[in-house]
C-alpha positions, 0 to 999 in steps of 0.5 A: 939902444935895442929898445929904442930901435924896437920902439921906433919900428913899432911907431912907424909900423903902427903910424905908417907902414914901416920905415927903412933901416937907414931911416930908423937909424937916423932917429936913434939919437932923437927924443920921442917928442922930436920923432913925433913932431917929425912924424906929423910934420912929414904928413902935414901936406895933402897930396891927392891921387889924380889917377882917374880922369874926371869923366864929366869932362869932354877930353879935358874940355871944361864943358860939363856933360849936362843931360846924360844919365848918371850911369852913362856918365860914369860908365867909362870909369868902371874899369879904373878901380884896379888902377886906383887901387894900385896907385894908392898902394904905391903911395902908401909904400913910398910917400913921405906922409906915412901917417896921413896915408895910414889915417886915410886907410883908417877912414876908408875902413871906418866909412866903409863904402863900395861903389863901382864908379872909379871917379867917385872912389877917387873923390872919396879917397881924396876926401879921406886923405884931405881930412885925415888929420884935421877935424872929424867934425868937418870930415863927417859933414863932408862924408854926409855929402860924398857922392859915393856914400850917398849912392852906396847907402841909398840916400838917392831914394830918401824922399819925404813920402818914403824915407830911406833909413840906410844912411841915418842908421849907419851914421848913428851905429857905425860912424859916430855914436855906436850901437845902443847909444840911440833909439829907433825913433832917432834913426827915423827922424834923422832919415827925414832930415836927410831927405832930398840929399842926392847926387846930380848928373855930374856926380856932385852933391845936390839938394832936391828941395821938392823931396825934402821933409821940412817938418818938425823932427825930434832927435836925441831929445831935441825938437826943431825943423832940423836939416841934415847938418843939424843932425850931425851937429847934435850927434857931435854934441854927444860925448859918446861920439868921441868915445866911439871914435877913440875906441876904434883908434885905440884898437887900430893903433894900440891893441885890440884888447881895449883899455877903457880907462885910456879910451876915456882919457883920449875921448875927453881930450878929443871932445874938448879939442873940438874933434881935432884928430891929431889930439888923440893921435899925439896922446897915443904916440907920446904915451909910455903905454903905447910902447909897452911890450904887451902892445909891440909885435902883438897886432896881425898886419892886414894884407894891405899893411903887409904889402905896403911894408914890402914896398916900403922896405924893398922899393917893390915894382909890381903890376896892378893886376898882380897886386890886385890878385894878391890882395884878393887871395889874402882877403883885403882889396882896397875899395872893396870892403865886404860890407858897411861895417868894413873889414874884421881886423886882427885874427880874422886875417889869418885862416887855414888858407891865408896863413900858409900863403902869407908865409910862402908869399916872400918866396913866391914874390922875391926868390930867384931860385926854383921854389921846389929846391929852395931852402924855404920851400923845403922848410915850408913844403910849398903846395904845388898849387902855390908853386904854379902861382909863383911866376905870377906873383914874382915881383921886382925888388931893390935888394941891392939898396936894402942890403947896402944898409947892412954893409957895416955889419960883421958877417956873424952878426948879420942874422941878428941885425936882420932879425932886429930890423924885420921882427918886432918879437923880443930878441931873446925869443928869436931863433937866430940859428934858424935864420942862419940856415936861410943864408945862401950865396957869397955876396952881401946882397945874396945873403941879406936877400936869402935870410930876409926872405926866410925871416919874412916867411916866419909867423912872427913877421906877420905881427907888428 
């Protein structure tokens, strides 16, 4: 049963952002196939985020803005990114469709983009969410006409007499085939096919016929009067596209140390399944090797995954400015990818400044006691600069609800029960005596809270 609990927690941490102890307990007697079926069923519905009002409408009027310049049209949405950021993080932590939100995060990184237009980011985020578990073919075609992507990769400047290669280059190198699977000429010819793909004054895709190159193009060994859609279809005919996507899925969901033979099997099924995204995902989650010890508790949680898990476990209430500042300090801010290649995952999340902050963050967010005198503060020697930030980071959590899930546990077994819930480490390697030292208070809530904060402050909690 211990392995069953660990395996279930592994699945829900990787395919989502963790689940409550009560949810995990409800699946303890279920077969793997039933658990996976529910995972996908819970994420079947598409629930868009509608936090930002469309600035192309006049106060809800259906009349279009019309002749205003694009920059002026979107100016009012510049300050909405923090609000959008906060709303999405909350949705990750609370929404039933955990797998859809996790895949939205995956595509958010895969198709890394950064524009300051709040509504354009919301449109793109909902595009990723809509196609998250559908057809990669449809997703790719949609991304190629996405306003935020066209603006970010300068396809507004891609014209017949002066082709801009930015979008074509990233389409081949990052989004589909992968580095080394194409020639420089293919980039140039693809760029010609996407000339005239632009964004109009209302922020929608617009084909500017006068700027498009209708001439013959030779791309990936094929010649014709190719349009952008033709280029994408030719790319999808190449099996290297399926391999590239499945290698990233494996690294994201399984292990950064990629097993190429497994990727090959996933890619074959993905390609033969007409690029249906659920095909390789189901293969991963149903496989025995996904639950091997070498793949459990070995992946460093990204800052967003960490914060979403806090929200999932503790029903966190936190203001958008506070959430934004924590993301910034930890090194991952939604809608602010560092470059077109996205974030570097794995060990790059941890350095000399972010690791101490991660370990001290639970005390700073949840500890009701003075940080200078708390047991965790003494244990970890919280720096004065971080002590000063404690009030700013402090957040409201529902410890009563979390603690109630352990009401049946004997007091002596409570540290072990919390460790099994919060850590993916092999239990014989967990220092239960150390967790016991964190116990303070007489009530169940106080004891669960103090020990949980201690566990969340351990290096092992950074792993999933």
